[in-house]
OpenMM code with the backbone's topology and positions (N, CA, C; nanometers):
from openmm import Vec3, app, unit

residues = "MET PRO THR TYR ALA VAL ARG TYR THR TYR ASP GLU ARG ALA ASP VAL ARG ASP VAL VAL ARG PRO GLU HIS ARG ASP TYR LEU THR GLY LEU ALA GLY HIS GLY ALA VAL LEU GLY SER GLY PRO PHE ALA ASP ASP ASP ALA PRO GLY ALA LEU LEU VAL PHE ARG ALA ASP ASP GLU ASP ALA LEU GLY ALA LEU LEU ALA ALA ASP PRO PHE ALA ARG GLU GLY LEU VAL ALA ARG THR GLU VAL ARG ALA TRP ASP VAL VAL ILE GLY PRO TRP ALA ARG THR".split()
positions = [
    Vec3(32.9278, 10.2462, 6.5658),
    Vec3(32.7840, 10.2411, 6.5538),
    Vec3(32.7367, 10.1008, 6.5922),
    Vec3(32.6375, 10.0916, 6.6764),
    Vec3(32.5888, 9.9612, 6.7223),
    Vec3(32.5282, 9.8767, 6.6101),
    Vec3(32.5372, 9.7467, 6.6284),
    Vec3(32.4758, 9.6496, 6.5371),
    Vec3(32.3581, 9.5859, 6.6099),
    Vec3(32.2495, 9.5641, 6.5371),
    Vec3(32.1286, 9.5065, 6.5949),
    Vec3(32.0813, 9.3884, 6.5106),
    Vec3(32.0474, 9.2801, 6.5777),
    Vec3(31.9814, 9.1664, 6.5133),
    Vec3(31.8318, 9.1823, 6.5385),
    Vec3(31.7556, 9.1800, 6.4332),
    Vec3(31.6112, 9.2009, 6.4422),
    Vec3(31.5416, 9.0782, 6.3859),
    Vec3(31.4520, 9.0241, 6.4649),
    Vec3(31.3725, 8.9098, 6.4191),
    Vec3(31.2294, 8.9564, 6.3979),
    Vec3(31.1832, 8.9404, 6.2756),
    Vec3(31.0436, 8.9662, 6.2421),
    Vec3(30.9685, 8.8337, 6.2495),
    Vec3(30.8505, 8.8359, 6.3076),
    Vec3(30.7546, 8.7273, 6.2953),
    Vec3(30.6363, 8.7855, 6.2195),
    Vec3(30.6049, 8.7254, 6.1071),
    Vec3(30.4979, 8.7769, 6.0225),
    Vec3(30.3623, 8.7250, 6.0675),
    Vec3(30.2582, 8.8005, 6.0313),
    Vec3(30.1243, 8.7485, 6.0533),
    Vec3(30.0947, 8.6460, 5.9435),
    Vec3(29.9748, 8.5956, 5.9401),
    Vec3(29.9424, 8.4849, 5.8506),
    Vec3(29.8998, 8.5298, 5.7108),
    Vec3(29.9044, 8.6576, 5.6809),
    Vec3(29.8565, 8.7066, 5.5515),
    Vec3(29.9656, 8.6985, 5.4442),
    Vec3(30.0000, 8.5770, 5.4065),
    Vec3(30.1053, 8.5560, 5.3060),
    Vec3(30.0688, 8.6213, 5.1730),
    Vec3(29.9407, 8.6247, 5.1390),
    Vec3(29.8985, 8.6850, 5.0129),
    Vec3(29.9296, 8.8351, 5.0102),
    Vec3(29.9095, 8.9025, 5.1219),
    Vec3(29.9396, 9.0460, 5.1292),
    Vec3(30.0914, 9.0666, 5.1300),
    Vec3(30.1652, 8.9813, 5.2012),
    Vec3(30.3118, 8.9885, 5.2001),
    Vec3(30.3666, 8.9781, 5.0587),
    Vec3(30.3082, 8.8870, 4.9803),
    Vec3(30.3534, 8.8689, 4.8431),
    Vec3(30.3375, 8.9964, 4.7611),
    Vec3(30.2314, 9.0707, 4.7859),
    Vec3(30.2059, 9.1955, 4.7134),
    Vec3(30.3031, 9.3048, 4.7579),
    Vec3(30.3299, 9.3141, 4.8870),
    Vec3(30.4117, 9.4219, 4.9432),
    Vec3(30.5613, 9.3905, 4.9371),
    Vec3(30.5984, 9.2636, 4.9199),
    Vec3(30.7389, 9.2211, 4.9241),
    Vec3(30.8313, 9.3015, 4.8323),
    Vec3(30.7954, 9.3301, 4.7073),
    Vec3(30.8891, 9.4077, 4.6245),
    Vec3(30.9222, 9.5452, 4.6846),
    Vec3(30.8230, 9.6137, 4.7397),
    Vec3(30.8475, 9.7440, 4.8024),
    Vec3(30.9326, 9.7277, 4.9283),
    Vec3(30.9045, 9.6247, 5.0063),
    Vec3(30.9822, 9.5940, 5.1274),
    Vec3(31.1286, 9.5697, 5.0907),
    Vec3(31.1524, 9.4887, 4.9897),
    Vec3(31.2902, 9.4586, 4.9498),
    Vec3(31.3598, 9.5803, 4.8897),
    Vec3(31.2884, 9.6616, 4.8145),
    Vec3(31.3478, 9.7853, 4.7621),
    Vec3(31.3894, 9.8776, 4.8765),
    Vec3(31.3045, 9.8866, 4.9783),
    Vec3(31.3350, 9.9702, 5.0952),
    Vec3(31.4620, 9.9207, 5.1640),
    Vec3(31.4693, 9.7912, 5.1912),
    Vec3(31.5875, 9.7363, 5.2596),
    Vec3(31.7119, 9.7450, 5.1723),
    Vec3(31.6971, 9.7277, 5.0411),
    Vec3(31.8109, 9.7417, 4.9503),
    Vec3(31.8664, 9.8826, 4.9553),
    Vec3(31.7795, 9.9816, 4.9615),
    Vec3(31.8237, 10.1202, 4.9755),
    Vec3(31.8998, 10.1427, 5.1049),
    Vec3(31.8506, 10.0846, 5.2139),
    Vec3(31.9201, 10.0966, 5.3422),
    Vec3(32.0546, 10.0257, 5.3377),
    Vec3(32.0605, 9.9127, 5.2689),
    Vec3(32.1879, 9.8404, 5.2550),
    Vec3(32.2885, 9.9257, 5.1793),
    Vec3(32.2419, 9.9974, 5.0793),
    Vec3(32.3296, 10.0841, 5.0028),
    Vec3(32.3909, 10.1962, 5.0850),
    Vec3(32.3229, 10.2322, 5.1925),
    Vec3(32.3735, 10.3356, 5.2837),
    Vec3(32.4442, 10.2764, 5.4057),
    Vec3(32.4566, 10.1439, 5.4107),
    Vec3(32.5266, 10.0783, 5.5203),
    Vec3(32.4432, 10.0511, 5.6434),
    Vec3(32.3131, 10.0789, 5.6377),
    Vec3(32.2284, 10.0562, 5.7550),
    Vec3(32.1839, 9.9108, 5.7675),
    Vec3(32.1682, 9.8413, 5.6548),
    Vec3(32.1325, 9.6992, 5.6570),
    Vec3(32.2547, 9.6194, 5.6140),
    Vec3(32.2958, 9.5281, 5.7002),
    Vec3(32.4093, 9.4411, 5.6690),
    Vec3(32.3635, 9.3123, 5.6023),
    Vec3(32.2459, 9.2651, 5.6388),
    Vec3(32.1917, 9.1433, 5.5821),
    Vec3(32.0447, 9.1309, 5.6181),
    Vec3(31.9709, 9.0611, 5.5340),
    Vec3(31.8286, 9.0422, 5.5587),
    Vec3(31.7796, 8.9245, 5.4770),
    Vec3(31.6887, 8.8473, 5.5339),
    Vec3(31.6276, 8.7401, 5.4582),
    Vec3(31.5331, 8.6589, 5.5430),
    Vec3(31.4405, 8.5886, 5.4758),
    Vec3(31.3423, 8.5074, 5.5471),
    Vec3(31.4058, 8.3809, 5.6014),
    Vec3(31.3460, 8.3284, 5.7076),
    Vec3(31.3872, 8.1985, 5.7597),
    Vec3(31.3492, 8.0910, 5.6583),
    Vec3(31.4318, 7.9892, 5.6470),
    Vec3(31.4128, 7.8852, 5.5463),
    Vec3(31.3032, 7.7851, 5.5837),
    Vec3(31.2733, 7.7712, 5.7125),
    Vec3(31.1680, 7.6769, 5.7514),
    Vec3(31.0329, 7.7484, 5.7526),
    Vec3(30.9283, 7.6711, 5.7485),
    Vec3(30.7934, 7.7274, 5.7466),
    Vec3(30.7233, 7.7179, 5.8813),
    Vec3(30.7974, 7.6841, 5.9873),
    Vec3(30.7355, 7.6683, 6.1186),
    Vec3(30.6662, 7.7953, 6.1651),
    Vec3(30.7333, 7.9075, 6.1511),
    Vec3(30.6770, 8.0376, 6.1863),
    Vec3(30.7313, 8.1364, 6.0844),
    Vec3(30.6444, 8.1917, 6.0002),
    Vec3(30.6941, 8.2817, 5.8969),
    Vec3(30.7604, 8.4050, 5.9588),
    Vec3(30.8802, 8.4351, 5.9102),
    Vec3(30.9521, 8.5505, 5.9626),
    Vec3(31.0859, 8.5659, 5.8946),
    Vec3(31.1659, 8.6590, 5.9479),
    Vec3(31.2946, 8.6906, 5.8873),
    Vec3(31.3916, 8.7407, 5.9925),
    Vec3(31.5193, 8.7365, 5.9563),
    Vec3(31.6258, 8.7949, 6.0369),
    Vec3(31.6842, 8.9104, 5.9573),
    Vec3(31.6983, 9.0245, 6.0235),
    Vec3(31.7566, 9.1430, 5.9618),
    Vec3(31.8675, 9.1923, 6.0527),
    Vec3(31.9782, 9.2341, 5.9953),
    Vec3(32.0904, 9.2860, 6.0738),
    Vec3(32.1136, 9.4303, 6.0306),
    Vec3(32.1072, 9.5199, 6.1281),
    Vec3(32.1180, 9.6632, 6.1032),
    Vec3(32.2374, 9.7232, 6.1769),
    Vec3(32.2845, 9.8345, 6.1260),
    Vec3(32.3691, 9.9268, 6.2010),
    Vec3(32.2908, 10.0564, 6.2114),
    Vec3(32.2800, 10.1075, 6.3330),
    Vec3(32.2066, 10.2328, 6.3559),
    Vec3(32.2711, 10.3046, 6.4737),
    Vec3(32.2521, 10.4351, 6.4793),
    Vec3(32.3117, 10.5156, 6.5857),
    Vec3(32.2669, 10.4706, 6.7240),
    Vec3(32.1392, 10.4332, 6.7356),
    Vec3(32.0837, 10.3896, 6.8636),
    Vec3(31.9497, 10.3220, 6.8370),
    Vec3(31.8858, 10.2753, 6.9418),
    Vec3(31.7587, 10.2034, 6.9246),
    Vec3(31.6478, 10.2934, 6.8722),
    Vec3(31.6508, 10.4224, 6.9049),
    Vec3(31.5505, 10.5135, 6.8499),
    Vec3(31.5642, 10.5253, 6.6986),
    Vec3(31.6877, 10.5386, 6.6506),
    Vec3(31.7114, 10.5460, 6.5063),
    Vec3(31.6701, 10.4152, 6.4390),
    Vec3(31.7012, 10.3027, 6.5018),
    Vec3(31.6599, 10.1733, 6.4488),
    Vec3(31.5080, 10.1648, 6.4435),
    Vec3(31.4420, 10.2087, 6.5487),
    Vec3(31.2955, 10.2063, 6.5526),
    Vec3(31.2338, 10.2837, 6.4377),
    Vec3(31.2948, 10.3967, 6.4025),
    Vec3(31.2436, 10.4751, 6.2902),
    Vec3(31.2611, 10.3993, 6.1588),
    Vec3(31.3749, 10.3322, 6.1427),
    Vec3(31.3970, 10.2526, 6.0216),
    Vec3(31.2960, 10.1390, 6.0119),
    Vec3(31.2720, 10.0717, 6.1234),
    Vec3(31.1770, 9.9605, 6.1241),
    Vec3(31.0347, 10.0088, 6.0967),
    Vec3(30.9973, 10.1215, 6.1539),
    Vec3(30.8621, 10.1741, 6.1360),
    Vec3(30.8351, 10.2118, 5.9905),
    Vec3(30.9394, 10.2520, 5.9177),
    Vec3(30.9239, 10.2928, 5.7783),
    Vec3(30.9226, 10.1743, 5.6819),
    Vec3(30.9492, 10.0550, 5.7301),
    Vec3(30.9486, 9.9353, 5.6461),
    Vec3(30.8061, 9.9126, 5.5953),
    Vec3(30.7882, 9.8940, 5.4649),
    Vec3(30.6536, 9.8699, 5.4129),
    Vec3(30.5818, 9.7516, 5.4786),
    Vec3(30.6543, 9.6469, 5.5182),
    Vec3(30.5894, 9.5366, 5.5890),
    Vec3(30.5296, 9.5850, 5.7208),
    Vec3(30.6025, 9.6686, 5.7931),
    Vec3(30.5504, 9.7225, 5.9197),
    Vec3(30.4334, 9.8163, 5.8926),
    Vec3(30.4493, 9.9026, 5.7926),
    Vec3(30.3438, 9.9985, 5.7577),
    Vec3(30.2121, 9.9273, 5.7286),
    Vec3(30.2199, 9.8113, 5.6627),
    Vec3(30.0990, 9.7362, 5.6264),
    Vec3(30.0531, 9.6420, 5.7373),
    Vec3(30.1209, 9.6427, 5.8519),
    Vec3(30.0799, 9.5599, 5.9650),
    Vec3(30.1107, 9.4127, 5.9477),
    Vec3(30.2075, 9.3800, 5.8610),
    Vec3(30.2404, 9.2402, 5.8340),
    Vec3(30.3352, 9.1801, 5.9364),
    Vec3(30.3984, 9.2643, 6.0167),
    Vec3(30.4916, 9.2172, 6.1194),
    Vec3(30.4138, 9.2057, 6.2506),
    Vec3(30.3864, 9.0822, 6.2903),
    Vec3(30.3088, 9.0583, 6.4128),
    Vec3(30.3940, 9.0809, 6.5373),
    Vec3(30.5246, 9.0542, 6.5255),
    Vec3(30.6143, 9.0670, 6.6417),
    Vec3(30.7532, 9.1036, 6.5914),
    Vec3(30.8175, 9.1949, 6.6632),
    Vec3(30.9545, 9.2348, 6.6322),
    Vec3(31.0382, 9.2172, 6.7573),
    Vec3(31.1456, 9.1424, 6.7466),
    Vec3(31.2402, 9.1248, 6.8568),
    Vec3(31.3710, 9.1905, 6.8154),
    Vec3(31.4165, 9.2858, 6.8963),
    Vec3(31.5402, 9.3589, 6.8683),
    Vec3(31.6425, 9.3242, 6.9748),
    Vec3(31.7614, 9.2869, 6.9294),
    Vec3(31.8713, 9.2565, 7.0221),
    Vec3(31.9952, 9.3309, 6.9754),
    Vec3(32.0578, 9.4049, 7.0660),
    Vec3(32.1887, 9.4623, 7.0356),
    Vec3(32.2848, 9.3453, 7.0216),
    Vec3(32.3730, 9.3530, 6.9235),
    Vec3(32.4588, 9.2396, 6.8914),
    Vec3(32.6026, 9.2865, 6.8828),
    Vec3(32.6883, 9.2257, 6.9624),
    Vec3(32.8306, 9.2586, 6.9642),
    Vec3(32.9030, 9.1630, 6.8695),
    Vec3(32.9200, 9.2041, 6.7457),
    Vec3(32.9824, 9.1193, 6.6439),
    Vec3(33.1336, 9.1264, 6.6622),
    Vec3(33.1958, 9.0136, 6.6944),
    Vec3(33.3404, 9.0123, 6.7225),
    Vec3(33.4211, 8.9362, 6.6184),
    Vec3(33.3570, 8.8544, 6.5357),
    Vec3(33.4271, 8.7762, 6.4332),
    Vec3(33.3498, 8.7867, 6.3028),
    Vec3(33.4217, 8.7996, 6.1936),
    Vec3(33.3595, 8.7996, 6.0621),
    Vec3(33.3606, 8.9370, 5.9976),
    Vec3(33.3062, 8.9442, 5.8774),
    Vec3(33.3146, 9.0683, 5.8006),
    Vec3(33.2374, 9.1847, 5.8605),
    Vec3(33.1411, 9.1573, 5.9474),
    Vec3(33.0662, 9.2649, 6.0091),
    Vec3(33.1281, 9.3131, 6.1394),
    Vec3(33.2324, 9.2471, 6.1856),
    Vec3(33.2950, 9.2823, 6.3145),
    Vec3(33.3587, 9.4208, 6.3050),
    Vec3(33.3484, 9.4922, 6.4126),
    Vec3(33.4110, 9.6243, 6.4228),
    Vec3(33.5529, 9.6030, 6.4730),
    Vec3(33.6475, 9.6591, 6.4032),
    Vec3(33.7876, 9.6452, 6.4452),
    Vec3(33.8381, 9.7692, 6.5125),
] * unit.nanometer
topology = app.Topology()
chain = topology.addChain("A")
for resn in residues:
    res = topology.addResidue(resn, chain)
    for name in ("N", "CA", "C"):
        topology.addAtom(name, app.Element.getBySymbol(name[0]), res)
């Protein structure tokens, strides 16, 4: 199953993000429990608010459905999404 690195760039509505964040994290935690999310978290700098998420999905269409169901996306908080297929060759996420 392919691995994807997804970069979210958030819009400037930090107040709305704060309200929706618990639902967003619950959603991603559920996906992690099923093996679809390998890791997720916000960038540590404040230059551009956003996050990196690492998914496993059957294909880009399946990934797109997962991303569309994210409460942050549903509320329009994700201004930009960059998806890159990622060939993980070293580390615990590598496919052997």
